[in-house]
C-alpha positions, 0 to 999 in steps of 0.5 A: 577604860576600855569601850566597845563603842570607841576604840581610842587606840585605833583612832590614834593609830589611824591618825598617825598612819594618815600623817605618815601616808601624807608625808610619804606622798609628798616625799614621793612627789618631790622625788618624781618631780625634783621639786620640794615646792611645785605649786603655790599650795606647797608654800605660797610665799616662796613659790611667788618669789621663785616665779618672779625670779624665773621670769627675770631669768628668762628675760635675762636670757632674751636680753643676752641674745639681743645683746649678742645680736647688737654686738655683731651689728656694732662689730659690723660697723666697726669692721667697715670703719676699719676697712675705710681707715685702711683704704685711706691709708693707701690713699695717703701713700698715693698722695705722698707718691705725688710729691715728685716732679716726675710723678704720674698724676693722672694715674695717681688720680685714677687710683685715688678715685677707685679707692674712694669709690670703694670707700663710698661702697663700704660706707653705704653697704656696711649694714646688719639687719638693715642697721647702718651706723656709718652713713647716718641711716641709723643715728642711734642704735638702742638695745636693752642692757638689763632690768633693775628691780631695786627699790620696786617689786615690779618692773616699770619704765625706770627699771629698763637700762638701755645701751645706746650706740651713736652712729657716725656719718661717714657718707661724705668721707669719700668725696664722691659726688652721688650724682656725677660720680666725680671725685671732690676737687680737694681730692684731685691731684694737680702737677706741673708748676703748681702741685697741690699734693700737700693740700690733698694730703691735709684733706686725707689726713683730716678724713683719716682722723675722722674715720679713726675716731669713728672706729674707736668709738664703735669699738668702745661701744662694742666692748661695752655690749660684749661686757654687758652680755657676759654679765647678763649671762652670769646673772642669769646663771645666778638667778637659776641657781637661786631658784633651784635653792628655793624650790628644788628637792634635796634628793639625798635627803628625800631618799633618806626620808622616803626610806624612813617613812616607808618603815614608819608606814609599815609600823603604823599599819601594824599598830592599827592592826593591833589597835583594831584587835583590842575590842575583840579582846574584851569578849574574853571578859564575858566568857565563863 
């Protein structure tokens, strides 16, 4: 049935063209922004998930930066401990050199004192950003290693995973009296009829063992921090790729869809034009 009041064909063609124009606008927005979901109205559920993942990804970048700084801080302490170990090795050789009857004990004591003073300087000066893990100034050094959302949609106190590095107290390893600057008596060599190089050697050996253990502990902690920084970096990259898979537009698909929609738009305009001509065709029925 034809009607001069209602053009059903034009209405259908108009609705079809509106749908095509809406999809075309969405596709053009995807191409211009690179995102298929750019706001909550596009897909509220996926948008919310992607924003949570983006927040975590940025947090992991910050955590990685903090881990890198912490790694350098611990590496500074480890380097200082290794320097002390090297100096104690030199002291050990000097003490062994006192095991001769004609050894110059005074000169050896002077050399030992100088090296122990250097050790004292290293122990108290090995710090990074005010953190010294060698002289008990910082008994424990903490850094956030990761955030854990497992079992909970939100982060809380139980979600934070912290790496703790226990400092070591080498402040007394040098045997230098802070007030007088004198060397501890158990480190002073004596010669003559009652040499004590064997007792001093035992003392140095004990100090050396303590420093080696401290350096090894710091090295293990530094390696743990380094491994965690590498893991967090990979995790951050994985989250970035996951967010991309959720919200980024497939540019090849969008390009093909744009071409198809532009063709549909042209056809829709032609269909609407034809439909709009239908009422005028009815006039021919009334011509004599």
